[in-house]
Biotite code that builds the C-alpha atoms (Angstrom):
import biotite.structure as struc

atoms = struc.array([
    struc.Atom([80.153, 14.520, 55.826], chain_id="A", res_id=1, res_name="UNK", atom_name="CA", element="C"),
    struc.Atom([76.723, 15.142, 57.129], chain_id="A", res_id=2, res_name="UNK", atom_name="CA", element="C"),
    struc.Atom([75.712, 13.964, 60.553], chain_id="A", res_id=3, res_name="UNK", atom_name="CA", element="C"),
    struc.Atom([72.604, 11.825, 60.658], chain_id="A", res_id=4, res_name="UNK", atom_name="CA", element="C"),
    struc.Atom([69.725, 12.525, 62.915], chain_id="A", res_id=5, res_name="UNK", atom_name="CA", element="C"),
    struc.Atom([68.330, 9.861, 65.194], chain_id="A", res_id=6, res_name="UNK", atom_name="CA", element="C"),
    struc.Atom([65.227, 9.447, 63.029], chain_id="A", res_id=7, res_name="UNK", atom_name="CA", element="C"),
    struc.Atom([67.403, 8.782, 59.978], chain_id="A", res_id=8, res_name="UNK", atom_name="CA", element="C"),
    struc.Atom([69.407, 6.218, 61.923], chain_id="A", res_id=9, res_name="UNK", atom_name="CA", element="C"),
    struc.Atom([66.196, 4.597, 63.086], chain_id="A", res_id=10, res_name="UNK", atom_name="CA", element="C"),
    struc.Atom([64.949, 4.315, 59.487], chain_id="A", res_id=11, res_name="UNK", atom_name="CA", element="C"),
    struc.Atom([68.287, 2.831, 58.465], chain_id="A", res_id=12, res_name="UNK", atom_name="CA", element="C"),
    struc.Atom([68.130, 0.113, 61.150], chain_id="A", res_id=13, res_name="UNK", atom_name="CA", element="C"),
    struc.Atom([64.471, -0.478, 60.390], chain_id="A", res_id=14, res_name="UNK", atom_name="CA", element="C"),
    struc.Atom([65.370, -1.065, 56.736], chain_id="A", res_id=15, res_name="UNK", atom_name="CA", element="C"),
    struc.Atom([68.173, -3.457, 57.753], chain_id="A", res_id=16, res_name="UNK", atom_name="CA", element="C"),
    struc.Atom([65.779, -5.418, 59.952], chain_id="A", res_id=17, res_name="UNK", atom_name="CA", element="C"),
    struc.Atom([63.140, -5.536, 57.190], chain_id="A", res_id=18, res_name="UNK", atom_name="CA", element="C"),
    struc.Atom([65.776, -6.623, 54.720], chain_id="A", res_id=19, res_name="UNK", atom_name="CA", element="C"),
    struc.Atom([66.335, -9.866, 56.638], chain_id="A", res_id=20, res_name="UNK", atom_name="CA", element="C"),
    struc.Atom([62.571, -10.441, 56.871], chain_id="A", res_id=21, res_name="UNK", atom_name="CA", element="C"),
    struc.Atom([62.091, -9.734, 53.168], chain_id="A", res_id=22, res_name="UNK", atom_name="CA", element="C"),
    struc.Atom([64.982, -12.056, 52.289], chain_id="A", res_id=23, res_name="UNK", atom_name="CA", element="C"),
    struc.Atom([63.390, -14.860, 54.334], chain_id="A", res_id=24, res_name="UNK", atom_name="CA", element="C"),
    struc.Atom([60.017, -14.187, 52.728], chain_id="A", res_id=25, res_name="UNK", atom_name="CA", element="C"),
    struc.Atom([61.609, -14.212, 49.271], chain_id="A", res_id=26, res_name="UNK", atom_name="CA", element="C"),
    struc.Atom([63.445, -17.479, 50.014], chain_id="A", res_id=27, res_name="UNK", atom_name="CA", element="C"),
    struc.Atom([60.199, -19.117, 51.192], chain_id="A", res_id=28, res_name="UNK", atom_name="CA", element="C"),
    struc.Atom([58.279, -17.937, 48.134], chain_id="A", res_id=29, res_name="UNK", atom_name="CA", element="C"),
    struc.Atom([61.132, -18.975, 45.859], chain_id="A", res_id=30, res_name="UNK", atom_name="CA", element="C"),
    struc.Atom([61.266, -22.441, 47.462], chain_id="A", res_id=31, res_name="UNK", atom_name="CA", element="C"),
    struc.Atom([57.497, -22.936, 47.092], chain_id="A", res_id=32, res_name="UNK", atom_name="CA", element="C"),
    struc.Atom([57.746, -21.923, 43.437], chain_id="A", res_id=33, res_name="UNK", atom_name="CA", element="C"),
    struc.Atom([60.628, -24.370, 42.988], chain_id="A", res_id=34, res_name="UNK", atom_name="CA", element="C"),
    struc.Atom([58.612, -27.219, 44.584], chain_id="A", res_id=35, res_name="UNK", atom_name="CA", element="C"),
    struc.Atom([55.592, -26.457, 42.379], chain_id="A", res_id=36, res_name="UNK", atom_name="CA", element="C"),
    struc.Atom([57.826, -26.445, 39.299], chain_id="A", res_id=37, res_name="UNK", atom_name="CA", element="C"),
    struc.Atom([59.401, -29.770, 40.284], chain_id="A", res_id=38, res_name="UNK", atom_name="CA", element="C"),
    struc.Atom([55.952, -31.281, 40.821], chain_id="A", res_id=39, res_name="UNK", atom_name="CA", element="C"),
    struc.Atom([54.949, -30.109, 37.352], chain_id="A", res_id=40, res_name="UNK", atom_name="CA", element="C"),
    struc.Atom([58.133, -31.581, 35.860], chain_id="A", res_id=41, res_name="UNK", atom_name="CA", element="C"),
    struc.Atom([57.429, -34.943, 37.526], chain_id="A", res_id=42, res_name="UNK", atom_name="CA", element="C"),
    struc.Atom([53.840, -34.996, 36.244], chain_id="A", res_id=43, res_name="UNK", atom_name="CA", element="C"),
    struc.Atom([54.936, -34.069, 32.723], chain_id="A", res_id=44, res_name="UNK", atom_name="CA", element="C"),
    struc.Atom([57.759, -36.611, 32.862], chain_id="A", res_id=45, res_name="UNK", atom_name="CA", element="C"),
    struc.Atom([55.166, -39.358, 33.303], chain_id="A", res_id=46, res_name="UNK", atom_name="CA", element="C"),
    struc.Atom([52.285, -37.887, 31.322], chain_id="A", res_id=47, res_name="UNK", atom_name="CA", element="C"),
    struc.Atom([54.057, -36.848, 28.107], chain_id="A", res_id=48, res_name="UNK", atom_name="CA", element="C"),
    struc.Atom([55.671, -40.246, 27.308], chain_id="A", res_id=49, res_name="UNK", atom_name="CA", element="C"),
    struc.Atom([52.363, -41.951, 28.102], chain_id="A", res_id=50, res_name="UNK", atom_name="CA", element="C"),
    struc.Atom([50.518, -39.643, 25.699], chain_id="A", res_id=51, res_name="UNK", atom_name="CA", element="C"),
    struc.Atom([53.214, -40.212, 23.064], chain_id="A", res_id=52, res_name="UNK", atom_name="CA", element="C"),
    struc.Atom([52.827, -43.982, 23.454], chain_id="A", res_id=53, res_name="UNK", atom_name="CA", element="C"),
    struc.Atom([49.033, -43.816, 23.196], chain_id="A", res_id=54, res_name="UNK", atom_name="CA", element="C"),
    struc.Atom([49.287, -41.534, 20.161], chain_id="A", res_id=55, res_name="UNK", atom_name="CA", element="C"),
    struc.Atom([51.715, -43.900, 18.438], chain_id="A", res_id=56, res_name="UNK", atom_name="CA", element="C"),
    struc.Atom([49.516, -46.916, 19.183], chain_id="A", res_id=57, res_name="UNK", atom_name="CA", element="C"),
    struc.Atom([46.428, -45.187, 17.793], chain_id="A", res_id=58, res_name="UNK", atom_name="CA", element="C"),
    struc.Atom([48.262, -44.183, 14.609], chain_id="A", res_id=59, res_name="UNK", atom_name="CA", element="C"),
    struc.Atom([49.603, -47.740, 14.203], chain_id="A", res_id=60, res_name="UNK", atom_name="CA", element="C"),
    struc.Atom([46.090, -49.147, 14.712], chain_id="A", res_id=61, res_name="UNK", atom_name="CA", element="C"),
    struc.Atom([44.632, -46.791, 12.108], chain_id="A", res_id=62, res_name="UNK", atom_name="CA", element="C"),
    struc.Atom([47.338, -47.680, 9.585], chain_id="A", res_id=63, res_name="UNK", atom_name="CA", element="C"),
    struc.Atom([46.992, -51.416, 10.305], chain_id="A", res_id=64, res_name="UNK", atom_name="CA", element="C"),
    struc.Atom([43.202, -51.415, 9.999], chain_id="A", res_id=65, res_name="UNK", atom_name="CA", element="C"),
    struc.Atom([43.097, -49.092, 6.986], chain_id="A", res_id=66, res_name="UNK", atom_name="CA", element="C"),
    struc.Atom([45.886, -50.958, 5.224], chain_id="A", res_id=67, res_name="UNK", atom_name="CA", element="C"),
    struc.Atom([44.171, -54.267, 5.850], chain_id="A", res_id=68, res_name="UNK", atom_name="CA", element="C"),
    struc.Atom([40.904, -52.955, 4.457], chain_id="A", res_id=69, res_name="UNK", atom_name="CA", element="C"),
    struc.Atom([42.664, -51.525, 1.410], chain_id="A", res_id=70, res_name="UNK", atom_name="CA", element="C"),
    struc.Atom([44.474, -54.804, 0.769], chain_id="A", res_id=71, res_name="UNK", atom_name="CA", element="C"),
    struc.Atom([41.303, -56.838, 1.230], chain_id="A", res_id=72, res_name="UNK", atom_name="CA", element="C"),
    struc.Atom([39.432, -54.610, -1.207], chain_id="A", res_id=73, res_name="UNK", atom_name="CA", element="C"),
    struc.Atom([42.319, -54.598, -3.674], chain_id="A", res_id=74, res_name="UNK", atom_name="CA", element="C"),
    struc.Atom([42.800, -58.365, -3.488], chain_id="A", res_id=75, res_name="UNK", atom_name="CA", element="C"),
    struc.Atom([39.085, -59.068, -3.818], chain_id="A", res_id=76, res_name="UNK", atom_name="CA", element="C"),
    struc.Atom([38.859, -56.777, -6.856], chain_id="A", res_id=77, res_name="UNK", atom_name="CA", element="C"),
    struc.Atom([41.865, -58.462, -8.466], chain_id="A", res_id=78, res_name="UNK", atom_name="CA", element="C"),
    struc.Atom([40.418, -61.880, -7.674], chain_id="A", res_id=79, res_name="UNK", atom_name="CA", element="C"),
    struc.Atom([37.115, -60.921, -9.308], chain_id="A", res_id=80, res_name="UNK", atom_name="CA", element="C"),
    struc.Atom([38.946, -59.664, -12.401], chain_id="A", res_id=81, res_name="UNK", atom_name="CA", element="C"),
    struc.Atom([40.990, -62.868, -12.505], chain_id="A", res_id=82, res_name="UNK", atom_name="CA", element="C"),
    struc.Atom([37.849, -65.016, -12.223], chain_id="A", res_id=83, res_name="UNK", atom_name="CA", element="C"),
    struc.Atom([36.144, -63.095, -15.015], chain_id="A", res_id=84, res_name="UNK", atom_name="CA", element="C"),
    struc.Atom([39.234, -63.394, -17.223], chain_id="A", res_id=85, res_name="UNK", atom_name="CA", element="C"),
    struc.Atom([39.508, -67.129, -16.576], chain_id="A", res_id=86, res_name="UNK", atom_name="CA", element="C"),
    struc.Atom([35.820, -67.635, -17.377], chain_id="A", res_id=87, res_name="UNK", atom_name="CA", element="C"),
    struc.Atom([36.225, -65.680, -20.613], chain_id="A", res_id=88, res_name="UNK", atom_name="CA", element="C"),
    struc.Atom([39.302, -67.683, -21.540], chain_id="A", res_id=89, res_name="UNK", atom_name="CA", element="C"),
    struc.Atom([37.478, -70.922, -20.857], chain_id="A", res_id=90, res_name="UNK", atom_name="CA", element="C"),
    struc.Atom([34.540, -69.837, -23.030], chain_id="A", res_id=91, res_name="UNK", atom_name="CA", element="C"),
    struc.Atom([36.954, -68.892, -25.820], chain_id="A", res_id=92, res_name="UNK", atom_name="CA", element="C"),
    struc.Atom([38.652, -72.285, -25.599], chain_id="A", res_id=93, res_name="UNK", atom_name="CA", element="C"),
    struc.Atom([35.255, -74.018, -25.699], chain_id="A", res_id=94, res_name="UNK", atom_name="CA", element="C"),
    struc.Atom([34.246, -71.977, -28.707], chain_id="A", res_id=95, res_name="UNK", atom_name="CA", element="C"),
    struc.Atom([37.464, -72.757, -30.567], chain_id="A", res_id=96, res_name="UNK", atom_name="CA", element="C"),
    struc.Atom([37.104, -76.444, -29.718], chain_id="A", res_id=97, res_name="UNK", atom_name="CA", element="C"),
    struc.Atom([33.531, -76.638, -31.006], chain_id="A", res_id=98, res_name="UNK", atom_name="CA", element="C"),
    struc.Atom([34.442, -74.684, -34.121], chain_id="A", res_id=99, res_name="UNK", atom_name="CA", element="C"),
    struc.Atom([37.410, -76.983, -34.798], chain_id="A", res_id=100, res_name="UNK", atom_name="CA", element="C"),
    struc.Atom([35.254, -80.113, -34.506], chain_id="A", res_id=101, res_name="UNK", atom_name="CA", element="C"),
    struc.Atom([32.469, -78.565, -36.623], chain_id="A", res_id=102, res_name="UNK", atom_name="CA", element="C"),
    struc.Atom([29.868, -79.176, -33.940], chain_id="A", res_id=103, res_name="UNK", atom_name="CA", element="C"),
    struc.Atom([26.939, -76.922, -33.195], chain_id="A", res_id=104, res_name="UNK", atom_name="CA", element="C"),
    struc.Atom([27.625, -74.439, -30.469], chain_id="A", res_id=105, res_name="UNK", atom_name="CA", element="C"),
    struc.Atom([25.920, -74.914, -27.121], chain_id="A", res_id=106, res_name="UNK", atom_name="CA", element="C"),
    struc.Atom([23.305, -72.439, -25.908], chain_id="A", res_id=107, res_name="UNK", atom_name="CA", element="C"),
    struc.Atom([25.422, -69.490, -24.670], chain_id="A", res_id=108, res_name="UNK", atom_name="CA", element="C"),
    struc.Atom([27.401, -69.328, -27.919], chain_id="A", res_id=109, res_name="UNK", atom_name="CA", element="C"),
    struc.Atom([24.541, -69.561, -30.437], chain_id="A", res_id=110, res_name="UNK", atom_name="CA", element="C"),
    struc.Atom([23.776, -65.858, -30.337], chain_id="A", res_id=111, res_name="UNK", atom_name="CA", element="C"),
    struc.Atom([27.440, -64.974, -30.201], chain_id="A", res_id=112, res_name="UNK", atom_name="CA", element="C"),
    struc.Atom([28.196, -66.563, -33.566], chain_id="A", res_id=113, res_name="UNK", atom_name="CA", element="C"),
    struc.Atom([25.152, -65.201, -35.350], chain_id="A", res_id=114, res_name="UNK", atom_name="CA", element="C"),
    struc.Atom([25.363, -61.653, -34.017], chain_id="A", res_id=115, res_name="UNK", atom_name="CA", element="C"),
    struc.Atom([29.068, -60.955, -33.713], chain_id="A", res_id=116, res_name="UNK", atom_name="CA", element="C"),
    struc.Atom([30.889, -63.141, -36.159], chain_id="A", res_id=117, res_name="UNK", atom_name="CA", element="C"),
    struc.Atom([28.816, -62.503, -39.266], chain_id="A", res_id=118, res_name="UNK", atom_name="CA", element="C"),
])
């Protein structure tokens, strides 16, 4: 086994002393990183559910408004078709009634009989 010189021994002790300092420095840096990470987790724990809630509310609002508009348009179109069909049916009933009684047709039907039924 080789004998160490005093300068080698000094370097060895110097490294041991620095090791404790470096360990403390590492622990401090590690702890600060841990605290920053925990702060980020806390912020995200509040922020992410809030954003999810807002996102869900906006999507529900869009669907509610768009669905309502679609239904209103659809219902109004169906109502218009129904009104037109009822008016046509009523005119047909009037026409058949006048034809059955042998009376002259009123104004809107005069052209109908001469142009379409001849």
